[in-house]
N, C-alpha and C positions, 0 to 999 in steps of 0.2 A: 670587614665590610667589602673589601676588594675581592676576596675569595668567594664570598657569598654572591656577589654580582656576576662573577665569572661562571659559577655553577648555574645560576639562573639563565644566563645566555646560552650555555651548552644545552641545558634542559629544553629551552625554547626551540633551539635549532633542531634538536633530536625529535621533538614533538612534530615540528613541521615536516621533517624528513619522513617520519613514520606515517603521518597522515597522508602524505603524498603517495605512499604505497597502497593505501586503501582505495579500492575501486569505488567510484561514485555511481556508475551505471554499468550494467552487464547484459549482454545478449546471452542466450542459453549456451552457445558454444564458448563464449568468454567465461561464463560461470563454470563450465566443465573444466576448461584449461586452468582457471585459477584454483579450482578445488584439487586438481591433480598435483598441484605444487604446495598447497597450503592446508589441505584437509589433514587433521591430526593422525588419522589412521594411515593415510598415504605416506605421511612423513615417517612414521614408525616403520612402515614396510620398506621404505628406502634405507632406513638405518639398519634394518635386519639384513639387507643385502651387503652393506658395508661390514657388518659384524661377521657375516659368513665369509667374506673375503679375508678378513683378519684371521678367522679360524682356519681357513685353508692354508694361509701362510704359517700359522702356528703349528699345524700338523706337518707341513713340509719341513719347517725348520727343526722339528724334533729329530729328524734323521740326518741333519747336517752336523758338522763338527761343533761340539760343545766345549767351551773352555771355562774352567772355574779356578779360582785361586783362594788361598786361605793363609792366615797368619795365626800361629798358636804360641802363646807366651805362658810359661809356667814358673812359679816361684815356690819352691818347697820351703814352707815356713818351718817345718820340722822334717829333716831328711830321714829317709828310711835307712835303718842300720841293719847290716847282715853279719851275724857271728861267723868268723872264719879262723881256722887254725893255720896261722901264717908260718909258724916255726916248726910244726910237726910234733909238738910236745904234748898234744892233747888239750891244750888250753886255748879256748876261743878268744879271739879279740874282735872288738867292734870294727866293722869295715863299712865306710860310707860309700854308697854307689853314686857316681856322677857328681856334677856340680849342682848347687842349689837352684840356680836360675838357668833357663834355656829358652830359646826362641827358634821357631821353624817357620819358613815361608815356602809354600809350594804352589805350583800351577799344574793343572791336569787338563789334558785334551782327551775327550772321549769321542768315539766314532762308531756308529752302527755299521756293521758290514753286511749282515743279513738278519732281517726280522720280518716274518710274514705278516704280522699284525700291522707293521708300519706301512707296507705296500697296500694293504686293504684300507688303512686309514687315509692314504692319499686319494684313493678312489672315492671314499666316503665323503671327504671334504669337498670334492668336486660335485658330487651329487647333492650335498647339503646346500651348496651355492646355487645349484639349479633349482632346488626346492624353494629357496628364498626368492629367486627371480620369478618363478611361477606364482608364488604367493603374492608378490607385488603386482603381477599382471591381474590376478583375480581381484585384488583390492582395488586396483584402478577401475576395473569393470564395474564393481559394486559401487564405488564412489560415483562414477559417471551415472549409473542408474539412479542412485539416491539424489543426485543433483537434479536430474530431469524430473523426478517425482516431486521434489521440493519446489523447484522452479514452477512446475505446472500447477501446484497447489496455490502458490501465490497468485498466479494469473487467474486461476479459477475464482479465488476470493475477490480479486479486483473486478473481474467481469461481472460477478454476481452482485457486487455492490452497485456497479453502474446500472445494471438492469433493474435492481430493486428500487433504486432512486427514481428511475424513469417510471416504474410502476406506481410508486407512491405519488409522484407528480400527477399522473393521470387519475389516480383514485381520489386525490384531494380535489381535483377539478370536478370530477363526477359528483363527489359528495357535496361540494358547494352548490352545483347546479341543481342537484336533486333536493337539497334542503330548501332552496328558493322555491322550487316547484311545490314542495310540501307546504311551505308557509302560505302559498297562494291557494292551498286547498285542492291542488290538482294531482297530488300523489299521496300514497299512504305512508305512515310513519315507519312501517316495516322496511320500506325501500331504503330509507335513510339508515336504519339500524343494520341492514344487511351490508351496506357499503362501509359502515363504521367497523363492523366485524372484520371485513376483508382488509381494510386499511390497517387496523390494529395488528392483524396477523402478519402482514407484510413488514410493518415497522419492527415487530419483534424479531422477524427473520433477519432484517437488516442489522439490528443491534448485535445479534449472534454472529453474523458474518463478519462484522467489523472486528469482533474479538478474535475470530478464527484467522482473520487476515494478519493480525499482530503475531499470533503464534506461528503462522506460515512463514512470515518474514524471519522470525527468530530461528525456525528450523532450517531455513535456507542458509542463514548466516553461519550456523553451526556446521552445516554440511560442507560449505565451501571454505571454512576455516577463518571466518571473520568473528569479531566480537558479537555477542548475542544481540545487542541493540544498535549495531552499526547501521546508519541510514544507507539505503541502496535503492536504485531505480532500475527496473527491468525494461529493456528496450524492445523485447519481442512481445507479440500479443498471441493470445490463444488460438485465434482463427488461422493466422498465418502459419504458426507452428504446426497446427493440425494438417493444413494443406501440404506443408513440406514433408510431413511424416507419413503421408499416404503413399506407399511405395509397394505396389503389387509384385514387383520383381523380387522382393525379399522373400515372398512365399515360395519361390521356385529355386532359391539358393541351394546348392548341393550340400547335403549334410555330411561334413567331414568331422566325424566324432573324434578322430585321432588328434585333431588340432584344437579341440576345445580344452579350456584350461582345467576343468575338473578331471578330464581324462588324463591330461599330462601330470597332474598332481597325484592321481592314483597310480600312474605308471612310475613316478618318482618313488612312491612308497614301496612298490614291488622291487625296484632296483635296490633300494636301501635294505630290504629284507634279504635279497640275494647277497649283498655284501656282508650282512651279519652272518650268513651261513659260511661264507669264505673266511670271515674272521675267526669263527669257532674252529674251523678246520685248520687254520694257520697256527693255532695254539699247539698243535701236535708236532709242528716243525721245530727244528733246533734254531737257536738264535746265536749269532756270532757278533761279538763286540771287541773293539780294540781300544787301548789307551796308551798314552805316554805321559809320564809324570817327571817333573823336574823341580828341584828345590834346594834351599840352603838352610843350614842349622848352625846355631852358635850356642856356646855354653860358657858360663862364668859364675864366679862366686858373688859378684855384685852386678848391678844393672849397668853394664858398660857397652851395651850393644850399639850405641851411637858413636862410639870412639872409632877412629880410623885404624887403630891398632887391633881392634877386635878380629879374631880369627873366625872365618865363616867356612863351613864344610859343605861342599856341593854334592848332590846326588841326583840320579836320573834312573827312571824305570820304564821299560816298555813291556806291555803285556797284552795277551789275547785271551778272551774267555768264551767258551763254547758251552751253552746250556742245552742239554738234550732231554726233552720230556720222555719218560719211559712208561710209567704206569700211574694212572690217576683213579683207579678203582671205578672206571666207567663214567667219571664226572665229565670229561671232555666229550665223550660220545653222547651223553644225555643233553649237554648244552647244544651240540650240533643238531640233534634230532628236534629239540625245541625250536631252534632257529629255522629248520626246514618246515615245521608245522606253521610257524608264523608266515613263512614265504608262501605256503599253499593258501593260507587265509588271504594274503595280499593279492594273489592271483585270482581268487574267487571274487574279492572285492573289486578288482579291476574289471572283470566281466560284468559284475552287477552295476558298476558305474557306467559302463558302456551302454547297457540296456536302459538304465535310468536316464541317461543323457538323450538317447533317441526318443524316449517317451516325452521328456521335457521339451525337446525341440518341436515335436509334433503338437504337443499341447500349446506351446507358445505360438506356433503358426496358426492354430485353430482360433486361439484367443484374439490374435491380431486381425485375422480375416473377419471374425465376428465384430470386432471393434470398428473396422472400416464400414462394414455393412450397417451396423447399428448407427453409426454417425450419419450415413446417408438417410437412413430411416428417420432419425430424430430431426434432421433438417426439414424433411417433408412434413413431419408431424407438427413442427413449430409453425411452418407456413399455414397449415390447415387450422391450427389453434388460433393464430392471429386473425385469420379471416372469420372464424366462428365468433371470436370475441368482438370483432368490429361489427358484425351483423347484429349480435345480441345487444350491443351498446346502442346501435342505431334504433333497433326495435324498442328498446327500453325508453329512450327519450322521445320516441314518437308515440309512446303509450300503448304499443301493441305487444310488448314483452314484459315479463315479470322480473322483479329484482332477484328472485331465486335463480332464474335462468341466466341472468347476467353474472351473478356471483359464481355460478357453476362454470360458465365459459371463462371467467377470469382465473379461477382456480386451475382450470385445465391449461390455460395459457402459461401461468406461472410455473406449473409442473413441467410443461414442454420446454420452457426456457432453461430450467435447471438441468433437465435431462440432456439437452443438447450440449450444455457446457461440460457435463460429466462425460458425455460420449466423446467430445473433443479430447478431454484429458486421457480417456481410456485409449484412444488411438496413439497418443504420444507415449504413454506408459507401456502399453503392450508391445509397441515397436522396440522400446528400450529393453524390455524383458527378452524379446526374441533375439536381438543383437547380442545380449549378454550370454544367452544360451548357445548361440552360434559362435561366440568369441570372435565376432567380426563386426566392424563398424562400416556401414554403407552410407555414403553421402548421396543425397538426392541431387 
């Protein structure tokens, strides 16, 4: 009972500590910072760097002194017998070679003196580490972009729900007043039906948006590394984020393709192919290794090796081995030519990547500029739609406008509201896309 109580207390304390690590509210920047530490893909990218560091040391250590030891025990259950003419009389006698039991203990130190493939391996390990770091940078940029997209979708859903609720409130008031007018015989039934159709459409849209909001929160949680259904409150709002992300200076940023992460990764690939060419060429060079060996051996008719009186015989050997490749029937040459072809492909891909990045940046700038212009246009359109809807509502209740005209004005207003929200989100997302393409983060 005491152990059970202790476990419950530990579990309770653990749960409190764990829950305290979960953020309750997040701004966009806080969400990005949290995701860079807790997003599963980002975590694995960090582990890849650690694995690359270990591989680099593994490669380095393979050229350092290597020491191995071994113990070998043999017990001849039936000893080998050799016929020998001991007396010179032509009659062979059985002669037993050695003792039935023996044990040897040896230690060997091996050292590379020259190996071309080892030198190339050291360079390759360094390049592999650089590739892992660049992959981590690319992952972080993609995670940041994904968080911005997911955060914006949540805000879009929240803003949409707020607007739809306001629209429903106005429509319900209009329907109530129109119904009263109809009951007094001063309005046609069609007017009531038109408003009911509009209200039903908006309510259906609200229900769908509520479902999308749940999915948007879940997507954000997954992106930043939280549990799927963790409750979270967003402290930024869509309008303020849009204003912060309107930065025309970003359109004039110098395009330094060589500093973009995709170019650096393609360059890493080219360097790795160059090293593969070096590796194939190094296989034609001689390799030189040295070793020193020392050990003891003991022999006995019985297992007496633990006795202090047991005689042990020491030995030591030093040696150097030189391996010289002479003829491989063209195999090494073919491997070298294949590596050179792969290098040429990597160089072509690097050029292609450079051109693709330039186009990508130009396209991202165009999209961002259009998003800013479209945002301004949608703001003006919404103001016009609001004035048109207000006028038609006034005309309708004064009896000089039709219900069809009012519904048309309301539908136009609702479309303008959603288009503005989408335009806000587009400004935020296209800026994130441009920053990702440029591999630069500009703070307003």
